[in-house]
N, C-alpha and C positions, 0 to 999 in steps of 0.2 A: 862107721860111714855108709852112707847110703848116696852117692853122687849118681847112681843110673836107677833109671825107672823105665824097664821095657827099652824102647829103642832112644830114649831121651837120656842127656845127661845133664847135671845141674852144677854149675861152677860159682863159686864165691870167691873173689879177691879183694883182700883190704890193703890199701897200701897208703904209707903215710906219706903227706904232702905237708911241706912248711905253710904254716898258717898265715902267712902274711903274702903267700902267694896265691890263697884260694880265689880271690877276686878275680883273677886272671882267668883261673879254669871255668868259674860259672860263667864268664864271660864268653870263653871260647864254645861252651854248651849251649848257651844262647844263641851265638850266632848260628852253630850247627843245627840248630832247632830251627831256625828260620829260615835257613838254606838249606832243604834237604837234598839237593844234587850234591852237597859234600860228603854225603854219606850213601851216595849211589852205589858204591861199592860193596858194602855192608848191606845194605838192602836187597841186593840182587844175590846174596848167597842164601839157598834155599834150604840149607842146612840148621840155620838159625830158628829158634821159636820166637825168642825175647832177648833183648840185650839191655841192660839200663846202667847207668854211672850216676852216683851219688856221693855228693860231699858231706860229710858229718864234721861239724866244726869242734874243735878241741875243748870247747866248752858247753857242747849240746849232748852229749852222750847220756841216757836215760839212766835215773836214778831208780830203781825198784822200791825205793822206801825212802822218807825224809831222814830217816836215823842212818841210811847208807852215804858213806864219804864222798863229796864231790870227787871226781876225777880231777888229777892235774895232770895233764900231757903237754909234752912239746911240740906234739905235732897234730893237726888235723888228719881226717882220714879221708881217703876217696874208696866207695865201694864200688866195684862191678860185679853184676850179677847177668849170668845169662843161662838159658836153656837150650840145648840143642842136640842135633842126630849125630852119629859117629862117635869117632874115639877122640881124644882130649888132644892127640898130636895133631888129626885131621883139622880140628876145629881151630887152633891157636895158630897153625901153619895157613889157613885159609883166610883167618882174621888179616895175619900179617901180609900174604898176597894182595888181598882186595883194599885194604886201606893202611898200608905203612906209614904214610905221612900222616894219618889221622889218629892213628895210634899213638904216634910221635907227639902229636899236639896235645892230646887228651890227658897222657902221662908225663908230658915233659917236666912238670914242675913236681913230680912224685920223686920221693928220695931215693935215689941209686937207680931210678929207671936207665937201662942201658940202650935202649933205642929198639924198635921193632926188627931192624935187620943188623948183624946176624942174626940167625935163629936161635942157635945155643944160648947166649947169653939171656933171650929175651923168655926161652923157654925155662931157663933157671929162674929168672926172676919172677914169673908166672907161678911155679911152682912153690918158691919159696913162701910168697904170699897169699897161697890160696889156703881157704879155710874149708875142710872137708864137710859136707852136708850131713847133719846129723839126722835130718827127716826130709823125705821128698816125697811129696803126693803128685802125680800124674795122673789126670781123669780118663787119657787114652795113650797108655803106655806102650801098645804096638803100633802106635800110629806115630809115623814122620809127619815132619810139616808136610811134604810133598803128598803124604796121604791124607791129610786133613783136605788139602786143595782140592786134591782129584775127588775127594767124597763131595763136595760142594758143586763140582762140574756134572757129576752124575746124577745126583737131587734134581738138579735143575733140568738136566735132560731128560729125567724120567716123567718130570712135572709137565713138561712142554711135549712129550712121546703121547701122555695121557690125554692131554687137552686136544691134540691135532689127530689121532690116529685111533684111539679108543672106539669110536662107532663106524670105522671103515669096513669095508668088506674083507673077509678072511684072508684073501691074496692080496689086497694091499696092504692091511696090518702087517703080514708076514713080511712084506718088502720094508716097509718101514721099521719092523723091529730089526731086521737082517742090519739095516743101514746104522739103527741105533747102536747094536752090537759092534759093528765095525768102527765107527767113530769114537767109542768109549773105551775100546780094548786097551788103550795105553794108561787108561786112569783106575785099573782093578788092580791095585797094590797087593803086594804080600803083607799079610798080618802075623807073619808068624815070626817067632824069637829071631833076632838076629845073632851074629858074633858077639855082640856088646852085650846081650841079655846073658849069653854063655860065660862071658867073662865075671859079671856078677854074681851067677850062680856060683862058678868056681870061688869066688872069692868069701863067699857064704860056705861052701863045703869047706873051704881049708879053716874057715872060723871055727866051723862046727869039730871038725877032726882036733884041732889045736885046744878046743876046750875039752874032749876027752881025755888029752893027752894030761892036761892039767889036773 
């Protein structure tokens, strides 16, 4: 299991959906995409890197070789994939509070979906259907989504500063430089490991100890 890379967590949830209700879910996704305001609560969650829902029809699972028997499934499946900062509980709870009606709409036709509220049944549903990530690569594991946004702001400010202040007299340059630091001080993120990394490191340590015992 490698759900965690630095400050980020990768979540995969696969839930069965009755095949004859798939078209309704597709219609809901299409409406949501054409009206981004319906996802406003989700978009404003700064801890989320990425979130996507995909429906896999029951007759569309890949076959790695023509000799592989074709799957005969009773259900189609909905794959939910997301990367985020923070703990599992923080993420799931934030999702619930941000778009409870949206979650219910997206998962309503999935088998045994309990609704997003109350929290405990929803947590149990997600845990039951979550598939641990076997391999997770993150290009900037120590950067949260807000760190990346801040880095873009710092870069633009430095480029502008260079363009407007590089040729000024020393005193004026110093004044501009101090203003620059004052304006950017909230965008200098801490890139050290967070407790999430510690949890991951602790899991690795436990597995190592267990392997020595075995």
